[in-house]
C-alpha positions as a LaTeX table, in Angstrom:
\begin{tabular}{lrrr}
\hline
Residue & $x$ (\AA) & $y$ (\AA) & $z$ (\AA) \\
\hline
Met1 & 37.60 & 99.73 & 57.00 \\
Gly2 & 39.80 & 99.56 & 53.90 \\
Phe3 & 41.58 & 102.71 & 55.03 \\
Ile4 & 42.38 & 101.24 & 58.39 \\
Asn5 & 43.72 & 98.01 & 56.85 \\
Ser6 & 45.87 & 99.95 & 54.44 \\
Ala7 & 47.25 & 102.21 & 57.12 \\
Val8 & 48.12 & 99.27 & 59.45 \\
Arg9 & 49.77 & 97.38 & 56.62 \\
Ala10 & 51.82 & 100.44 & 55.60 \\
Gly11 & 52.84 & 101.02 & 59.24 \\
Val12 & 53.88 & 97.44 & 59.78 \\
Glu13 & 55.86 & 97.34 & 56.50 \\
Gly14 & 57.60 & 100.53 & 57.57 \\
Phe15 & 58.79 & 98.96 & 60.78 \\
Val16 & 59.58 & 95.41 & 59.82 \\
Gly17 & 59.15 & 95.10 & 56.13 \\
Thr18 & 62.44 & 95.58 & 54.43 \\
Asn19 & 65.95 & 96.98 & 54.94 \\
Ser20 & 65.67 & 99.16 & 51.82 \\
Ser21 & 65.35 & 102.82 & 52.89 \\
Glu22 & 63.42 & 103.68 & 49.75 \\
Lys23 & 60.74 & 101.04 & 50.38 \\
Arg24 & 60.56 & 102.00 & 54.03 \\
Arg25 & 60.06 & 105.66 & 53.07 \\
Glu26 & 57.31 & 104.67 & 50.62 \\
Ala27 & 55.57 & 102.71 & 53.39 \\
Tyr28 & 55.75 & 105.75 & 55.73 \\
Val29 & 54.38 & 108.03 & 52.97 \\
Asp30 & 51.51 & 105.59 & 52.35 \\
Phe31 & 50.76 & 105.49 & 56.10 \\
Val32 & 50.77 & 109.25 & 56.48 \\
Ser33 & 48.68 & 109.85 & 53.32 \\
Ile34 & 46.14 & 107.24 & 54.31 \\
Thr35 & 45.91 & 108.70 & 57.82 \\
Ile36 & 45.46 & 112.25 & 56.50 \\
Ala37 & 42.79 & 111.04 & 54.09 \\
Leu38 & 40.94 & 109.33 & 56.91 \\
Val39 & 41.00 & 112.42 & 59.08 \\
Ile40 & 39.78 & 114.65 & 56.22 \\
Met41 & 36.99 & 112.15 & 55.43 \\
Ile42 & 35.83 & 112.08 & 59.06 \\
Ile43 & 35.82 & 115.92 & 59.21 \\
Leu44 & 33.90 & 116.26 & 55.99 \\
Met45 & 31.38 & 113.56 & 56.88 \\
Gly46 & 30.87 & 115.22 & 60.32 \\
Phe47 & 30.19 & 118.65 & 58.95 \\
Ile48 & 28.04 & 117.41 & 56.03 \\
Gly49 & 26.25 & 115.00 & 58.48 \\
Lys50 & 25.49 & 117.85 & 60.85 \\
Trp51 & 24.20 & 120.10 & 58.09 \\
Leu52 & 21.95 & 117.24 & 56.76 \\
Trp53 & 20.76 & 116.34 & 60.22 \\
Asn54 & 19.82 & 119.92 & 61.15 \\
Asn55 & 18.35 & 120.87 & 57.81 \\
Val56 & 16.61 & 117.69 & 56.68 \\
Ile57 & 16.00 & 115.23 & 59.53 \\
Val58 & 14.86 & 117.84 & 62.03 \\
Asp59 & 12.40 & 119.20 & 59.47 \\
Leu60 & 11.03 & 115.77 & 58.53 \\
Phe61 & 10.69 & 114.18 & 61.94 \\
Ser62 & 9.23 & 116.07 & 64.82 \\
Phe63 & 10.93 & 113.94 & 67.49 \\
Ala64 & 14.44 & 114.71 & 66.19 \\
Lys65 & 16.39 & 117.48 & 67.89 \\
Pro66 & 19.07 & 119.58 & 66.18 \\
Ala67 & 22.67 & 118.46 & 66.62 \\
Arg68 & 24.62 & 120.96 & 68.74 \\
Ser69 & 28.07 & 119.92 & 67.78 \\
Phe70 & 30.22 & 118.22 & 65.20 \\
Trp71 & 31.17 & 115.59 & 67.81 \\
Gln72 & 27.56 & 114.44 & 68.19 \\
Ile73 & 27.53 & 113.55 & 64.50 \\
Val74 & 30.92 & 111.82 & 64.67 \\
Gly75 & 29.64 & 109.79 & 67.67 \\
Leu76 & 26.48 & 108.91 & 65.69 \\
Met77 & 28.64 & 107.70 & 62.82 \\
Val78 & 30.77 & 105.60 & 65.15 \\
Phe79 & 27.70 & 104.17 & 66.86 \\
Ser80 & 25.96 & 103.31 & 63.58 \\
Ser81 & 29.13 & 101.65 & 62.24 \\
Leu82 & 29.30 & 99.47 & 65.46 \\
Val83 & 25.54 & 98.54 & 65.44 \\
Ile84 & 25.13 & 98.03 & 61.72 \\
Pro85 & 27.69 & 95.53 & 60.34 \\
\hline
\end{tabular}
C-alpha cells in the first residue's frame, strides 16, 4: 500500500501543491514512476505466481488445479490482500 499512498500524494501535489513549475513537474514524474513501478510489480508477481502455482502447488496438493491465465493469479493476489489484512 506504500506505492498507492505515494502515488496519490504525488498526484495531489501535482494538482494543488505549489505554483512552482519545477516542483509540479517533479510531482508528476514521481506519480508516473510510481505508477509504472506498480504495474511492473503486478505483472512480475502475476507471471511468477502463475509459474509457482502450476509447478509447485499443483504438484504438492492433489486438489489444486493449474492456473489457466495470468489474470487468475492477479485475482488471487487481490482476493488474498482483501481477506488477509
